[in-house]
C-alpha positions, -999 to 999 in steps of 0.1 A, spaced: 740 -592 -783 735 -555 -800 756 -529 -798 736 -509 -776 732 -466 -777 723 -446 -751 700 -415 -762 694 -389 -736 658 -375 -737 647 -340 -725 608 -325 -728 598 -297 -714 565 -284 -711 546 -252 -691 528 -266 -659 506 -241 -640 515 -250 -600 500 -231 -573 529 -234 -552 570 -248 -558 567 -284 -551 602 -297 -561 633 -285 -550 657 -268 -577 648 -257 -614 627 -282 -622 589 -271 -616 602 -236 -601 601 -212 -633 568 -222 -651 581 -253 -666 583 -287 -661 612 -306 -671 612 -345 -677 642 -363 -684 649 -400 -704 673 -429 -716 662 -445 -748 680 -479 -753 684 -493 -785 707 -518 -803 726 -493 -830 719 -512 -857 682 -527 -855 652 -495 -865 619 -500 -846 589 -485 -847 576 -501 -814 590 -487 -783 589 -500 -745 583 -477 -723 594 -482 -683 585 -458 -654 581 -457 -621 563 -426 -606 599 -416 -585 626 -438 -595 651 -439 -624 650 -473 -643 678 -476 -666 701 -488 -641 675 -522 -639 684 -551 -655 652 -559 -677 651 -532 -699 688 -537 -706 679 -569 -714 653 -561 -737 676 -535 -757 698 -564 -762 672 -585 -776 664 -557 -804 635 -540 -787 638 -500 -787 633 -490 -747 627 -458 -730 632 -453 -692 611 -421 -683 618 -403 -650 588 -381 -637 590 -349 -625 600 -364 -590 623 -385 -598 642 -403 -565 623 -379 -544 590 -390 -539 578 -365 -510 558 -343 -529 547 -367 -552 512 -363 -571 501 -393 -591 478 -372 -613 507 -351 -626 526 -384 -635 506 -396 -659 508 -355 -676 539 -365 -674 538 -400 -689 516 -383 -713 545 -363 -728 568 -388 -730 542 -408 -753 532 -380 -776 567 -375 -782 575 -407 -791 543 -406 -816 549 -374 -831 588 -360 -824 608 -394 -826 590 -413 -853 577 -448 -832 540 -459 -840 533 -484 -813 541 -483 -775 541 -512 -748 538 -498 -714 562 -515 -689 549 -513 -658 579 -522 -633 572 -526 -596 557 -494 -583 553 -486 -620 526 -512 -624 499 -492 -608 512 -459 -629 508 -476 -657 474 -492 -654 459 -457 -641 476 -441 -670 459 -465 -698 429 -467 -676 427 -423 -685 438 -430 -717 412 -446 -728 382 -437 -703 393 -401 -693 377 -391 -661 401 -370 -633 398 -332 -632 417 -332 -598 438 -343 -572 425 -360 -544 431 -329 -521 408 -311 -543 432 -292 -566 427 -290 -599 444 -311 -629 433 -320 -663 441 -354 -670 406 -354 -685 414 -329 -714 454 -336 -720 447 -361 -748 465 -391 -730 474 -410 -756 464 -452 -751 494 -475 -754 494 -501 -777 498 -531 -748 506 -531 -713 528 -552 -694 530 -558 -655 563 -568 -644 570 -578 -608 547 -553 -599 519 -549 -568 488 -536 -569 488 -502 -553 518 -481 -536 487 -475 -512 477 -509 -509 513 -522 -503 522 -495 -474 494 -502 -454 502 -540 -453 538 -531 -444 522 -504 -414 539 -510 -382 510 -511 -361 526 -509 -329 535 -471 -331 510 -457 -304 522 -421 -309 529 -407 -345 554 -380 -331 572 -406 -312 586 -441 -328 602 -456 -295 560 -454 -278 555 -487 -292 525 -518 -281 549 -546 -272 521 -569 -288 521 -557 -318 559 -553 -320 570 -580 -347 608 -563 -336 606 -568 -297 636 -583 -280 637 -623 -293 618 -619 -326 649 -633 -349 648 -664 -328 610 -675 -335 602 -708 -349 563 -711 -349 543 -689 -373 520 -663 -364 487 -677 -355 456 -665 -377 439 -647 -348 473 -627 -347 474 -617 -379 443 -611 -382 445 -585 -350 477 -570 -369 458 -564 -403 431 -544 -382 456 -523 -363 471 -517 -397 438 -505 -413 434 -480 -379 470 -465 -378 465 -460 -421 428 -443 -410 445 -422 -380 469 -407 -406 449 -400 -432 427 -379 -407 454 -364 -396 461 -349 -430 426 -343 -439 427 -318 -409 458 -302 -412 451 -296 -450 417 -288 -441 431 -261 -412 452 -250 -435 425 -238 -462 405 -226 -432 436 -200 -424 435 -185 -460 469 -175 -459 502 -183 -477 510 -215 -462 495 -241 -483 512 -272 -478 531 -294 -449 559 -322 -450 556 -346 -425 574 -379 -411 557 -413 -415 581 -436 -386 578 -476 -389 568 -487 -424 582 -520 -430 566 -542 -409 544 -568 -423 549 -602 -411 555 -618 -440 589 -608 -440 597 -624 -410 571 -656 -416 576 -676 -448 542 -696 -445 524 -665 -445 516 -666 -484 544 -677 -496 567 -682 -521 607 -683 -530 614 -653 -508 644 -653 -484 631 -656 -448 640 -624 -425 648 -599 -450 638 -574 -479 647 -561 -514 653 -530 -494 679 -550 -466 669 -565 -433 636 -553 -423 641 -541 -392 665 -521 -403 641 -506 -433 615 -500 -407 628 -470 -393 655 -460 -420 654 -433 -443 645 -452 -474 611 -469 -459 577 -463 -478 558 -430 -473 590 -421 -448 589 -385 -461 556 -369 -472 534 -337 -483 505 -338 -465 487 -336 -508 514 -363 -511 499 -388 -491 461 -384 -504 476 -391 -540 504 -413 -531 498 -435 -496 464 -431 -486 443 -464 -499 411 -441 -493 422 -417 -518 450 -427 -540 430 -438 -574 468 -458 -585 451 -490 -575 456 -517 -604 426 -540 -586 406 -508 -597 419 -496 -631 426 -528 -645 388 -532 -657 391 -504 -680 423 -517 -695 415 -536 -734 448 -537 -752 468 -571 -750 481 -570 -714 510 -596 -701 516 -600 -661 550 -621 -650 551 -627 -612 585 -635 -597 586 -666 -579 610 -654 -551 601 -620 -551 612 -604 -521 596 -570 -526 560 -573 -541 532 -599 -522 526 -633 -534 489 -628 -541 494 -592 -556 498 -602 -594 474 -626 -598 448 -604 -579 461 -576 -607 456 -601 -638 424 -614 -628 406 -578 -621 426 -568 -660 392 -562 -686 417 -569 -717 404 -604 -735 440 -607 -745 458 -614 -715 487 -638 -701 503 -646 -669 537 -661 -663 552 -672 -635 597 -666 -631 605 -694 -607 632 -687 -581 631 -651 -596 639 -620 -569 625 -586 -572 654 -573 -591 671 -602 -603 702 -595 -581 729 -627 -592 702 -640 -613 718 -637 -646 694 -672 -662 660 -654 -643 664 -625 -662 676 -645 -692 640 -663 -687 619 -633 -680 631 -612 -707 625 -640 -735 588 -645 -725 587 -611 -729 603 -607 -762 586 -641 -772 548 -622 -762 556 -591 -780 566 -603 -813 538 -628 -818 514 -598 -814 540 -578 -842 556 -554 -811 588 -556 -828 
């Protein structure tokens, strides 16, 4: 096993913003600051850099990036301007952040080849980035604010990996929304017929009926549309007033109520019934760490609304022409089982491959053998194509 070095990277660039959207020094002085960590073996130079980036998480503590470095690769765990807080996150801005890392890697750090590694929620980010680098088109956010992604000169990556990645944060949230909510300001006002967590639910032994699941999914879509309509109305009202108030933040209650968490017969894999990657789903449903729990109006449209967010791999995948590898975790307790195959089927690249790591959970928790299997698959795929 190679001795590893951890190199802190700092990137700063000017950013014209109508108002401050992140607390503290970053973004409030007309500058955007990014921080990342390069993990590399001290005794092995490389011209290839693997970039792991998530819209809001930092990934240097995850096991796979480090495992890849231990196998001899140079790995950047890149943080966006919204790291650890996605309340105001604008996906289009994160594309500019990722582009800044890639430009620095090529122009300042001496790397010649870039491999984008889309882990979990980073999957739809990397797919959107690569699609825009290959076919730039975005000039404004879904809220209509200017953002010159098309003119940013995004540098395409040489390969894209989708690792335990779902299709989209917006699609995932819609599939997890609790449709029993009847009043968005009162989480206790719920329709008992649609409440997965009503008293006695943990004792259920029968699968949900097709009729119930169909009704449930339709109610989730309807709730998503109600929230999004409210967002659009509030944004328009703020603009119509013409004052200095430009944005609002709001809470979305109960966002972890996918029947798949309680019924393992629905799109089955090896996941643990009654559990999720964040813990007990009933606890997460109303807890502080749920998807989309805290959001601004603009972030909702860019990040969480399926009708507005551009970060949907099922759509952007068709524009990917570089070599592509997808890895599905066979017992994933975060990414729904159909997502990986659906993204893989949509990819436009002629060189594409999909692998399954049997029994692996989302984070490879207490699974060193399955972690080694996943790292080995990625390593062999990369070295076969000269990306080492």
